[in-house]
C-alpha positions as CSV (number, residue, x, y, z in Angstrom):
1,M,154.8,-149.1,-8.4
2,R,157.1,-146.3,-7.0
3,L,159.6,-146.4,-3.4
4,R,159.9,-143.4,-1.2
5,T,163.1,-143.4,1.0
6,I,162.0,-142.0,4.8
7,G,163.4,-141.6,7.6
8,L,162.9,-143.3,11.0
9,G,126.8,-127.3,-0.5
10,V,128.8,-124.0,-1.0
11,I,131.6,-125.4,-1.1
12,C,131.1,-128.0,-3.5
13,A,131.4,-125.3,-6.5
14,L,134.4,-124.4,-5.3
15,I,135.8,-127.4,-5.5
16,A,133.6,-129.4,-8.8
17,P,136.1,-131.0,-10.3
18,V,136.3,-133.1,-6.8
19,C,133.6,-133.5,-5.3
20,R,131.9,-136.2,-7.8
21,G,130.4,-139.4,-6.2
22,E,129.1,-141.1,-2.7
23,M,131.1,-141.8,0.1
24,I,130.5,-144.7,2.2
25,A,131.5,-143.9,6.3
26,P,135.2,-146.6,7.0
27,L,134.0,-148.1,10.3
28,K,130.7,-149.5,10.6
29,I,129.8,-148.1,14.2
30,P,128.7,-144.3,15.3
31,L,131.0,-142.2,14.4
32,L,131.9,-139.3,16.8
33,M,134.9,-137.8,16.7
34,S,138.0,-137.0,18.6
35,A,139.4,-134.5,16.8
36,N,138.3,-132.2,14.0
37,F,139.4,-130.5,10.6
38,G,141.9,-127.8,10.8
39,E,142.7,-128.1,14.8
40,L,145.4,-126.1,15.4
41,R,148.8,-128.1,16.0
42,P,152.0,-127.7,16.7
43,N,153.5,-126.4,13.8
44,H,150.6,-127.9,11.6
45,F,146.8,-127.4,10.9
46,H,144.7,-131.5,11.4
47,S,145.0,-132.7,8.1
48,G,141.4,-134.7,8.6
49,I,139.8,-135.9,11.7
50,D,140.0,-138.4,13.9
51,L,137.4,-141.2,14.5
52,K,136.9,-142.4,17.6
53,T,137.2,-146.3,17.9
54,Q,135.3,-146.8,20.8
55,G,138.7,-147.0,22.8
56,R,140.1,-150.4,21.4
57,T,142.3,-151.1,18.3
58,G,141.1,-154.0,15.7
59,L,138.2,-152.2,14.5
60,P,137.3,-153.4,10.2
61,V,138.3,-150.2,8.2
62,Y,136.6,-149.8,5.2
63,A,137.6,-148.4,1.7
64,M,135.4,-145.2,1.1
65,D,134.5,-145.7,-2.9
66,G,136.1,-148.2,-4.9
67,G,139.9,-146.1,-6.7
68,Y,143.1,-148.7,-6.1
69,V,145.8,-148.0,-3.4
70,S,148.1,-145.7,-4.5
71,R,150.6,-145.2,-1.4
72,V,151.3,-147.3,1.3
73,V,153.2,-145.6,4.2
74,V,154.5,-147.4,7.3
75,S,156.6,-146.1,9.9
76,P,157.2,-145.7,13.9
77,W,155.8,-141.9,13.9
78,G,153.3,-139.7,12.3
79,F,150.5,-141.9,10.9
80,G,152.3,-145.1,12.1
81,R,150.4,-147.5,9.0
82,A,148.4,-145.6,6.4
83,I,147.0,-146.6,3.6
84,Y,145.9,-143.8,0.4
85,I,143.3,-144.4,-2.0
86,N,142.7,-142.9,-5.4
87,H,139.2,-142.7,-6.5
88,P,137.9,-141.9,-9.9
89,S,135.9,-138.7,-8.6
90,G,139.4,-136.6,-8.5
91,L,139.9,-137.8,-4.4
92,T,142.2,-139.6,-2.3
93,T,141.1,-141.0,1.2
94,V,143.9,-141.6,3.7
95,Y,143.3,-144.1,6.6
96,G,145.9,-143.7,9.4
97,H,147.3,-145.1,12.9
98,L,146.2,-148.6,11.3
99,K,147.0,-151.7,13.7
100,S,147.3,-153.9,10.1
101,F,146.3,-154.0,6.4
102,A,143.8,-156.1,4.8
103,P,146.1,-159.5,3.9
104,F,145.5,-158.1,0.0
105,V,148.0,-155.2,1.3
106,D,149.6,-156.7,4.0
107,E,151.1,-159.2,1.4
108,V,152.7,-156.9,-1.0
109,V,153.8,-154.4,2.2
110,R,155.5,-157.3,3.9
111,R,157.5,-158.9,0.6
112,L,158.9,-154.6,-0.4
113,Q,159.3,-154.1,3.8
114,Y,161.9,-157.5,3.2
115,E,163.4,-156.4,-0.3
116,Q,164.6,-153.3,1.7
117,E,165.7,-154.6,4.6
118,D,163.7,-152.3,6.6
119,F,160.5,-151.8,8.4
120,A,159.5,-147.9,7.7
121,I,158.6,-147.8,4.2
122,D,156.6,-145.2,1.6
123,C,156.0,-146.8,-1.5
124,E,153.2,-145.5,-4.9
125,F,151.7,-147.6,-6.6
126,A,149.7,-147.6,-10.2
127,E,146.1,-147.9,-11.2
128,G,145.4,-151.3,-11.3
129,E,148.2,-153.0,-9.1
130,I,145.8,-153.1,-6.0
131,P,142.6,-152.6,-7.1
132,V,140.2,-151.6,-4.3
133,G,136.1,-151.4,-4.6
134,Q,133.6,-149.3,-2.5
135,G,133.1,-151.0,1.1
136,D,136.1,-153.4,0.9
137,L,138.3,-154.4,3.9
138,I,141.6,-152.6,3.9
139,G,142.5,-152.6,7.6
140,Y,142.2,-152.8,10.9
141,S,142.0,-149.3,13.8
142,G,145.1,-149.0,15.3
143,N,147.5,-146.6,17.8
144,A,150.0,-147.0,15.6
145,G,153.0,-144.2,14.8
146,S,152.2,-140.7,16.9
147,S,149.2,-141.3,17.7
148,G,147.9,-140.2,21.6
149,G,145.3,-143.7,22.0
150,P,143.1,-145.5,19.6
151,H,141.3,-143.9,16.4
152,L,141.2,-144.4,12.7
153,H,142.3,-140.9,11.2
154,L,141.0,-139.7,7.9
155,D,142.1,-137.9,4.9
156,I,140.6,-136.5,2.3
157,R,142.3,-134.7,-0.3
158,D,142.0,-133.4,-3.9
159,T,144.5,-136.0,-5.6
160,A,145.5,-132.9,-8.1
161,T,146.5,-130.9,-6.0
162,E,147.1,-133.0,-2.8
163,D,145.4,-130.2,-0.5
164,P,143.2,-132.1,2.3
165,M,139.7,-131.5,2.8
166,D,137.1,-131.2,5.6
167,P,136.0,-134.9,5.4
168,Q,132.7,-133.7,7.2
169,E,131.8,-132.6,3.6
170,W,131.5,-136.2,2.5
171,L,130.8,-137.7,6.3
172,S,128.4,-135.3,7.7
173,Q,124.9,-137.5,7.2
174,Y,127.0,-139.9,10.2
175,I,127.7,-137.3,12.6
176,T,125.1,-135.8,14.9
177,D,126.5,-132.0,16.5
178,D,123.9,-129.3,18.0
179,V,126.7,-128.2,20.4
180,A,128.2,-124.3,19.9
181,P,131.7,-123.6,19.8
182,E,132.9,-122.0,23.1
183,P,135.4,-118.8,23.8
184,R,137.2,-119.3,26.4
185,R,139.5,-115.6,26.3
186,V,140.4,-112.6,23.8
187,V,143.7,-110.8,23.1
188,V,144.4,-107.3,22.3
189,Y,147.3,-106.8,21.1
190,T,149.3,-103.1,20.1
191,H,151.1,-102.5,17.1
192,D,152.5,-98.8,18.0
193,G,150.0,-97.9,20.3
194,V,149.1,-98.2,23.7
195,M,147.0,-99.6,26.0
196,G,146.7,-98.0,29.2
197,N,150.1,-97.5,30.2
198,T,152.6,-99.2,28.9
199,A,150.5,-102.9,28.1
200,R,151.7,-104.4,25.5
201,R,149.0,-107.3,25.8
202,V,145.7,-107.3,27.7
203,E,143.9,-110.4,28.2
204,R,140.6,-111.0,29.1
205,K,138.4,-113.9,29.9
206,A,135.5,-114.8,28.4
207,T,132.0,-115.5,30.5
208,R,128.9,-116.8,29.6
209,S,126.5,-114.2,29.4
210,G,123.4,-116.5,28.0
211,A,123.0,-119.3,26.1
212,G,125.4,-118.7,23.3
213,T,126.3,-115.4,24.3
214,Y,129.4,-114.7,26.3
215,S,131.4,-111.1,27.1
216,I,134.6,-110.1,28.8
217,G,133.7,-107.6,31.0
218,E,134.7,-103.9,31.5
219,P,136.0,-102.1,28.3
220,V,139.7,-102.2,26.5
221,P,140.7,-98.7,26.4
222,V,143.8,-98.2,23.8
223,W,144.7,-95.7,21.3
224,G,146.2,-96.4,18.0
225,D,146.3,-99.4,15.9
226,V,145.6,-102.5,17.5
227,S,144.8,-106.4,16.3
228,F,143.0,-109.4,18.2
229,G,143.3,-113.1,19.3
230,I,141.1,-115.1,20.5
231,E,141.3,-118.8,22.2
232,A,138.2,-121.0,21.4
233,Y,137.4,-124.4,20.7
234,D,134.3,-125.7,19.7
235,R,131.9,-128.5,21.2
236,M,129.8,-131.8,19.6
237,T,127.3,-134.0,20.8
238,G,127.6,-137.2,22.4
239,T,131.1,-136.4,23.5
240,A,133.6,-134.2,25.9
241,N,136.1,-133.1,24.0
242,K,136.5,-130.3,22.9
243,Y,137.3,-129.4,18.8
244,G,138.5,-126.5,16.0
245,V,136.6,-124.0,15.3
246,H,135.4,-124.1,11.7
247,Q,134.6,-120.6,11.4
248,V,135.8,-116.9,12.8
249,D,133.9,-113.6,12.6
250,L,135.2,-110.3,14.4
251,Y,133.0,-107.7,13.2
252,V,133.5,-104.1,14.6
253,D,130.9,-101.9,14.9
254,D,128.5,-103.9,13.1
255,S,131.1,-104.5,10.2
256,L,133.0,-107.7,9.2
257,F,136.8,-106.7,10.1
258,F,138.0,-110.0,9.6
259,S,136.8,-113.8,9.2
260,T,138.7,-117.4,8.9
261,Y,137.1,-120.3,7.1
262,I,139.0,-124.3,7.3
263,Y,137.6,-126.3,4.7
264,R,140.7,-126.7,2.7
265,Y,144.2,-125.5,2.8
266,S,147.6,-126.9,0.9
267,F,150.0,-128.5,2.8
268,D,153.3,-125.8,1.6
269,E,151.0,-123.5,4.2
270,T,150.1,-125.3,6.8
271,R,153.9,-124.1,8.7
272,Y,152.1,-120.4,8.7
273,I,149.9,-121.9,11.4
274,N,153.0,-120.5,13.6
275,S,152.2,-117.1,12.9
276,F,148.5,-117.3,12.9
277,T,148.5,-118.0,16.3
278,E,150.2,-117.1,19.6
279,D,151.4,-120.4,21.8
280,G,149.3,-122.7,19.2
281,K,146.1,-121.9,20.9
282,I,145.0,-117.9,20.3
283,M,143.7,-117.3,16.6
284,R,145.3,-113.6,16.0
285,T,143.6,-111.5,13.5
286,Y,147.3,-110.3,12.7
287,V,148.3,-111.2,8.9
288,A,152.4,-110.5,9.6
289,P,154.0,-109.4,6.0
290,G,155.9,-112.7,5.5
291,N,152.5,-114.7,6.5
292,R,152.2,-116.2,3.1
293,L,148.3,-118.6,4.5
294,R,145.8,-118.0,2.1
295,S,143.6,-120.8,2.2
296,I,142.3,-120.0,5.7
297,Y,141.2,-116.0,5.0
298,K,138.0,-115.0,4.1
299,Q,138.6,-111.6,5.1
300,V,141.2,-109.5,6.5
301,D,140.8,-105.6,6.6
302,N,144.2,-103.7,6.8
303,H,146.4,-106.9,7.8
304,G,143.8,-107.5,10.8
305,I,144.8,-104.2,12.5
306,L,142.4,-101.9,13.5
307,H,143.3,-98.4,13.8
308,V,141.6,-96.3,17.1
309,D,141.5,-92.7,16.7
310,E,138.2,-91.4,17.8
311,E,138.0,-91.1,21.4
312,R,134.1,-93.2,21.7
313,P,133.6,-97.0,22.2
314,Y,134.4,-99.6,19.8
315,R,131.6,-102.1,19.9
316,C,133.4,-105.7,18.9
317,R,131.6,-109.0,18.2
318,Y,133.1,-112.2,17.5
319,V,130.6,-114.9,16.1
320,L,131.9,-118.4,16.2
321,T,130.4,-120.9,13.5
322,D,131.0,-124.8,13.5
323,Y,130.4,-127.0,10.6
324,D,126.6,-128.0,11.5
325,G,126.3,-124.5,11.8
326,N,125.9,-124.5,15.3
327,R,127.1,-120.6,16.3
328,S,128.2,-118.4,19.4
329,V,129.1,-114.8,20.1
330,L,131.2,-112.7,22.2
331,D,130.5,-109.1,22.5
332,F,133.2,-106.6,24.2
333,T,133.7,-102.9,23.8
334,L,137.3,-101.0,22.9
335,T,137.2,-97.9,24.2
336,G,138.8,-94.7,22.0
337,K,141.2,-93.0,24.8
338,L,143.8,-90.5,23.6
339,Q,147.1,-91.7,25.3
340,E,150.1,-90.6,25.1
341,P,152.7,-93.6,22.9
342,V,155.5,-95.2,24.4
343,E,158.5,-95.7,22.5
344,P,159.7,-99.6,22.0
345,Q,162.5,-100.6,23.5
346,K,164.7,-102.3,20.7
347,S,167.7,-103.9,22.6
348,G,168.5,-106.1,19.5
349,I,169.5,-106.3,15.5
350,Y,167.2,-105.5,12.9
351,F,165.9,-109.1,11.3
352,S,163.7,-108.2,8.0
353,Y,161.8,-111.0,7.2
354,A,162.5,-110.3,3.5
355,V,166.4,-110.9,3.1
356,D,168.4,-112.7,4.1
357,N,169.9,-111.9,7.7
358,L,173.2,-112.8,9.1
359,Y,175.0,-112.7,12.5
360,K,178.6,-113.4,13.1
361,K,181.0,-113.7,16.2
362,D,184.5,-115.3,17.2
363,D,182.3,-118.1,18.5
364,F,178.3,-118.5,16.7
365,G,177.3,-117.3,13.4
366,L,173.5,-117.5,12.7
367,F,172.3,-117.7,8.7
368,V,168.0,-116.9,8.9
369,P,167.5,-116.9,5.3
370,A,165.0,-114.7,3.1
371,G,161.2,-116.4,4.3
372,A,162.2,-117.7,7.5
373,L,160.8,-115.1,9.6
374,Y,157.2,-114.0,9.8
375,E,157.8,-110.5,10.5
376,N,160.9,-108.5,10.9
377,I,162.2,-108.3,14.5
378,D,165.1,-107.3,17.2
379,F,167.5,-110.5,17.4
380,T,169.5,-110.8,20.4
381,R,171.8,-113.2,21.7
382,R,173.9,-113.6,24.4
383,K,175.3,-116.7,26.0
384,L,176.0,-118.4,29.0
385,E,179.2,-119.9,30.4
386,S,179.1,-124.0,30.8
387,H,181.0,-127.1,32.4
388,K,178.3,-128.9,31.6
389,Y,178.3,-128.5,28.0
390,C,181.2,-128.6,25.6
391,S,180.2,-125.1,24.4
392,D,178.5,-121.6,26.1
393,T,175.2,-122.2,25.9
394,Q,174.2,-119.7,23.3
395,V,170.7,-118.0,23.9
396,I,168.8,-117.0,20.9
397,G,165.9,-114.0,21.1
398,P,163.1,-113.5,20.9
399,D,163.1,-117.7,21.9
400,D,158.8,-117.5,21.4
401,I,159.9,-117.6,17.7
402,S,159.7,-120.3,15.4
403,L,160.7,-120.7,11.9
404,H,159.3,-121.3,8.3
405,R,162.2,-122.6,7.0
406,P,165.6,-123.9,9.2
407,A,168.5,-121.7,9.7
408,D,172.0,-122.2,9.9
409,L,173.6,-122.5,13.6
410,S,177.1,-122.5,14.2
411,I,178.6,-122.5,17.7
412,R,182.4,-123.2,18.3
413,L,183.3,-125.7,21.0
414,T,185.1,-124.5,24.1
415,R,186.4,-128.2,24.8
416,D,187.0,-130.2,21.8
417,E,188.8,-133.1,23.2
418,L,187.3,-136.5,21.7
419,T,188.7,-138.5,19.2
420,N,185.8,-139.7,17.7
421,K,184.2,-135.8,16.1
422,N,181.1,-137.8,15.6
423,Q,180.2,-138.1,19.4
424,Y,179.4,-134.4,19.3
425,Y,176.4,-132.8,18.6
426,L,173.8,-130.5,19.7
427,V,170.8,-130.0,22.1
428,R,168.2,-127.6,22.7
429,L,167.3,-127.1,26.1
430,K,164.2,-125.5,27.3
431,G,162.9,-125.7,30.5
432,S,163.8,-128.6,32.2
433,R,163.8,-130.8,28.9
434,V,166.7,-131.3,26.5
435,Y,165.8,-131.9,23.0
436,P,168.9,-133.5,20.5
437,V,169.2,-131.4,17.2
438,N,172.1,-133.6,15.1
439,G,173.8,-131.7,12.2
440,E,178.1,-131.9,12.0
441,Y,180.9,-131.2,13.3
442,A,183.9,-129.1,11.0
443,D,187.2,-127.8,12.2
444,G,186.3,-126.6,16.0
445,W,182.8,-126.1,15.2
446,Y,179.0,-127.9,15.5
447,K,176.9,-127.1,12.6
448,A,173.4,-127.7,12.6
449,K,169.9,-126.5,11.1
450,I,167.3,-125.3,13.8
451,R,163.7,-124.4,13.3
452,N,163.1,-122.4,16.4
453,F,165.2,-119.7,18.2
454,G,165.9,-120.5,22.1
455,S,168.9,-122.7,24.2
456,Y,171.9,-124.0,22.5
457,A,174.7,-126.2,23.2
458,V,176.9,-128.6,22.3
459,T,177.4,-132.1,23.9
460,V,178.7,-135.6,23.7
461,D,177.3,-138.8,23.4
462,S,179.9,-141.8,23.7
463,V,177.2,-144.2,25.0
464,N,175.7,-147.2,23.1
465,P,172.0,-147.4,22.3
466,S,170.4,-150.0,24.9
467,I,168.6,-153.1,23.9
468,Q,166.5,-154.9,26.8
469,P,165.2,-158.5,25.9
470,V,161.3,-158.4,27.3
471,A,159.6,-161.5,29.1
472,P,161.6,-163.4,26.8
473,E,160.8,-166.6,28.8
474,R,157.2,-166.0,27.0
475,W,158.8,-165.4,23.0
476,S,158.5,-168.9,22.4
477,S,154.6,-170.0,23.8
478,R,152.9,-166.3,22.1
479,G,155.0,-166.4,18.8
480,T,156.4,-163.0,19.7
481,V,160.1,-161.8,19.9
482,V,159.9,-158.1,21.6
483,L,162.7,-156.3,22.9
484,K,163.5,-152.1,23.6
485,V,165.9,-150.7,22.3
486,T,166.4,-147.2,23.7
487,D,169.0,-144.2,23.0
488,S,168.8,-141.6,25.9
489,G,171.6,-139.1,23.9
490,S,171.4,-138.3,20.3
491,G,168.4,-140.9,19.2
492,L,168.1,-143.8,17.6
493,K,169.2,-144.2,14.0
494,S,168.6,-147.4,13.0
495,Y,168.4,-150.9,14.0
496,R,168.6,-154.5,12.6
497,G,167.2,-157.9,14.0
498,E,168.7,-161.5,12.5
499,I,167.5,-165.0,13.2
500,D,169.9,-167.6,12.7
501,G,172.1,-165.0,10.6
502,K,169.2,-163.8,8.4
503,F,167.4,-160.5,8.7
504,V,163.8,-161.1,10.3
505,L,161.3,-158.0,10.1
506,F,161.3,-156.4,13.9
507,E,158.7,-153.7,14.0
508,L,159.2,-150.9,15.9
509,D,156.4,-148.9,18.0
510,G,158.2,-145.2,18.8
511,K,155.6,-145.1,21.2
512,T,156.7,-147.4,23.7
513,A,160.2,-148.1,22.1
514,R,159.9,-151.6,21.2
515,I,160.7,-153.7,18.5
516,T,158.9,-157.1,17.9
517,Y,159.3,-159.8,15.8
518,R,156.1,-161.8,14.9
519,L,157.7,-165.4,14.2
520,E,157.0,-167.0,10.9
521,S,157.3,-170.7,10.5
522,N,158.4,-169.3,6.4
523,R,161.5,-168.0,8.0
524,V,162.2,-169.3,11.3
525,K,162.1,-173.1,12.1
526,K,159.6,-174.8,14.5
527,G,161.0,-177.0,17.2
528,S,164.5,-175.8,17.1
529,K,167.0,-173.2,19.1
530,H,167.3,-170.1,17.3
531,T,170.3,-167.6,17.7
532,L,169.0,-163.9,18.2
533,K,171.1,-160.8,17.1
534,V,169.9,-157.4,17.4
535,R,172.1,-154.4,16.3
536,A,171.2,-150.7,17.3
537,T,173.0,-147.9,16.1
538,D,172.2,-143.5,17.5
539,M,172.4,-140.3,15.6
540,C,176.3,-140.7,16.8
541,G,177.0,-143.9,15.6
542,N,177.5,-145.2,18.7
543,E,176.4,-149.0,17.9
544,Q,174.8,-151.5,20.3
545,V,174.6,-155.3,19.5
546,Y,172.3,-157.8,21.7
547,T,173.1,-161.5,21.1
548,G,170.8,-164.2,22.2
549,S,169.0,-168.1,22.2
550,F,165.7,-169.1,22.1
551,V,163.4,-171.9,21.4
552,W,160.9,-171.8,19.3
């Protein structure tokens, strides 16, 4: 066993080494998906499928094939509770958001949690330590971690590479789908070209014109270099959910111009979704020079850019296909129309995606390493005087930029009056919301790593976390001790609970900010009065201690 430390058909031929053996369904109910493989998510592609659990938790979850438990993760966020099983076929199945583990797993996990005195745990096991047979009960479905509702998240991965693959390949016999994808809108972008007047981006709504056919209305007049984007979703039988589209093909004048096919990818590639999409919704044909995503692209002509240099119609057709072969077609036309190109206005500083970029002023510094940007940009920076924060608000543009690798940001404080410098922290300002970005104070500056451009400022957290008991009068009758632990500033860093001076395992639900301890007679003596102590610390080192007593 090894421990990790963590914070709070045709396809088969391509993967022959890991395509052996039959798998059973992990749930003994009709399978309906609430999310499919490769869906567009913030900063990543969805690595598996989400199986509905009839709106409830506690359904038995079974091993899809024999093998051994290779890893177990427990966290307030992410997968919550998850089991990884390695199979002789060369596959690994992952079962996430579990409510609880089967006893033979739970016993091992709780022992390790008590040894580490930490609820969050990530441990690996060798073959033979925790064997599992096909169909064995391994846990119960839940809503743990960063889950938006009760369901079972299921990954199937290549054990050797850890690449996730579409679980529908193994579960297609259990899932029915005869509904085609649905396009929503088409976007045309210019690249050193024009689209009537000075438009750099034209968006058209998709309109249904027949069974499985769509159009966008009037042709788009263009000249020069253009690329495309489409927002589209898949639909499935028996549910109103919307899903990601398995395959997207774009034809221009009946020739395949661009094609994506999401079946397998590497976790090293997943953040390139920020270049593949606009706003996480529109799938773009343009492949930026710094976009190293390769696994989903089936064909890309000229980096996804079409050169329009003839005054004629260019007939375009998007074909959207789901895993079961249901498809829809969206036809639209570009009209080649000679127009005078408009020289783009450049108001910033040239930053290259291929090399390190450094910008320094008396009160501001930014280092963007090579490979952090997906393409060259015009970098802008301005500052806004602030009486609310301990620094000016630094606005880094373009503010819609997501970075593939972190950049180093340094901001000089305009008010540096605290004795305890640990109480300074950085915030990202986005509309009415404020997001903590923790780094470190150094000689009048605050330095942190950022993954997005936008607005940043330095502020103070001198307020202790809050610890509030939840229905303490019911602790004894329910056999559980529940408290709510929150922090309104820099965020919760750690917590620890003790009963009668000894560590007990409080489980943190990241969504509700509640910590819960299920009273155990082998650790807490029944029929006695007990003292409870809970300590919580935030990212700036502020600490709160709750003490109380109860009878059980």
